[in-house]
N, C-alpha and C positions, 0 to 999 in steps of 0.2 A: 451689508451680504446681501444679494438680490434674492426675492423673494421665491424662486425658484430652487437655488441653492437650499435654504430655511428648509424647504420641502423636502428635498433629500434628505437632509441631515435626520428629519423629524422622521420620517418614515423608516429608513434605518435603525435608528435608535430603537424606536417601537416595534419593530422584529426582532431586536435585540433581549429589549427589557418586558416586552408587551404593554406597560403603563410607565405612565410620563406624568408629570408635574408641571404645570404653567410657570413656575418659579424656578424651578430647574433648567427649562427651557430657554429663558430668557437669560437666565446667568449663562448657559451654553453659548447663546448664539449670539449676548450682547446686543437685545433689543430688549423694549420694554412688554410688560406684562402685556398690556393691548394686543400688540402686533401679536404676539402669541397666540392670542384668545381668537384673534382675526385670523391668523393662521389655521388653525384649528378646525375653526369652522367651516373656512373654505374647503380644507381637506375633509371633512366629513360630508360636505354637500357633494364632493366626489367619490363618496361610498370607500374611502381607504382608511376610516378609522372610527371611532364613536366619541364624540366629546361628551366630558362627564364632569360634575363638581370638579375644580381643582386643575384639568388635565384632559387625558385621552387615554382610552384602552385600545385595545387591537380589536379588528372584526376579525368576525370566524372565516370559515372557510365556505358556507352551508350557501352562500348566495351564487357558488358554482351547480351547472345542474349534476344532478346524479347519479349521471354517466362517469362524469365525468371525478367525483367522489369515490368511486367505487375501489379504486386503486392505491389511496390515498392513507396513509400508515394501516395498510391492509393486514398485517402480521399484528398490530395490536388491537384493531377492533378483532380480528378472532381469537385472540387472548383473552379480552374482554366478556364476547358472547360465550366463550366453554367455561365463563366462571359464574357468569348470568343465568344460563340455560338451567343450572342444579335447582334452581327457585321453581321450576315445573313441576306440576304432581297431578297425578291422572284425576280426572275429572273436574278438574279447573277452567273457569273461562277467563282468558285471559285478552287484555286492549293490547295490540301493537299497532304503535303507526308507522310513519314514515319514518326512512334513512338506513345509511348502509351497512350502520351498525346492529339496527333489528335486521336487516338480511343476513347477515352472518347468523345470529340467534337462529332464526331461522331454519336456517342449512343444518344447522345441528340439535335442531328438534330430533329425540329418541323416535325410530321408527314404529314403537309398542306404544309410545304414550299416548292416551287417548285424549283429546284436549278441544277446546271449542274456541276459535281466535276470531275475535272481530278486529278488523283493521280498515281503515281508509286508503292503503300502499296497494296501488294497483304492481307493483313490482314483488311486493311480498304475497298478497291473495295470487299471485299465480305460480311463484314458488311452492305454495304449501297445496297446490294443486293434487301435488305428485305425492304428499304424504298420505300415508294408508288411514290414519286413524285421526286424524285432526280435520273436526267440522271446520267449514269457512264460512263465516259472513263479512258479505263487503259491503261497506258505510259509504252510500254512494252520494255526489254532489257535485258542484261543480269542482273539473280537472285543473288543478295547479302545475303545469308543466314541467317548469321544471324539475321540482321534486316528485311528479307524478304520484301525489296525493289529491284525495278529492278532500274538498272543504267547502263550508257554508251552513246555512241553518239545517238544511236539511240532514246533513250530518250529525249535527248536535240535535236534533228531536230525534235522528234513529238509536242515540243515547241516553235516550233519557229512560228507559227501563232496564239499564245494566247496572250490573252490581258485579264487577269483575273485581276476579283474587287477585290477580296484578295487573298493570299498566308498565310495559317497556316502552319509555316514553325515547324519541329519540329528540335532539336537543342541538341547538347550531352552537353555543355558549355555555359555560359556567363560572361564575364566580362568587367568591368567597361571602363579597358584599352584596352585590345585584342578583344573586341566584341563577336560577337556568331561564336563557334569554332565545327568542330568536328573531328573524329581519322582518318576517310577515304579519301583521294582525290579525288576520284570519287564523291564520296556524295557532297563533297564542288564543283565540277564544276556541278551538278545538282542542287543545290541550289541557286544558284548564276546565274543561267537558270530560274528558276523558280522565283528567285527575280525580276530580270531583265523584267521580261514579268508580272508582276501586278502590280495593280495602288497602293496597299497598304498590309505590309506584318505584320501576326501577328506572336508573338511569347508567350506561357507560359514557364514560368521559374518555376520549384520547387526549393526548398533551395539547395537541394543538387546537382544543376545544376548552381546555382550562385557563382560567384566569382574562378571559376573551369575554366581551358584554354585545348582546344585540338591541336593536330598538324597543321590543317587545318582551316584557316580562311573563313569564309561566308560571315562577312559585318560587321562593323563597329553599335555599339547600333544607333547610327543615321540614320541608314537607315531604324531602325524598327520605324513601324506609330503605333501601339499599343502592347505596351509589358506589361504583365500581371505578375509580378512575385510573389513570395509566400512569399517574405520579402520585410525588404526595403533598404538591405544593398548595392542595387545597386546603382550609383549615380542618381542624380535626372535630368532628361531630359523632355523636353519640349511638348515632343511626348508620353510619358507614360503615361498609363491608370490607 
């Protein structure tokens, strides 16, 4: 079987199952384990999957620019946002980073709710400018254009004096074994700092983000206090809601 045909089959299987193992692929494609490992390495270099021990896992949609992600699973995002916004209470200090699901949360914040929001997301800060009782503090830094968020050392430094009540963390992927992950190193560093300066972490995961993995880890599932999954495929955890 030609390499191009193997690639096509591997990607189709990955789209269907989200996770594949090397042994199963070698049997299915009738080639050696070494051939499959080389195939997976090449597909990873092309950005089409993430190679893990013993196989491969699907990548997330996060590498797409945010304006292309807004309409993806939009109804599911609204449903998750309606559940998560109920955690907000008057007088809270809240951190919200980038992501299309967080934008849905921001749209649903009651107009009479007095809160203080720290964010590094340009679209989210702009959206909340129309909220009558939300105090907005924008965390400035180097702009990462695809996600329209600020990153870098200056953002991390601005987070140092904050002790937020809630952190609404946007994620690219979440997996029961590999935790919450993102595709960019600096983004992972900023999210880790936000997590460290928050009393509780909130994550909303649409189905396309579940059981997939990206390059850089933010935290284990056990570090998430409120996890709102779109399906039941994630492992049961006493902190999930």
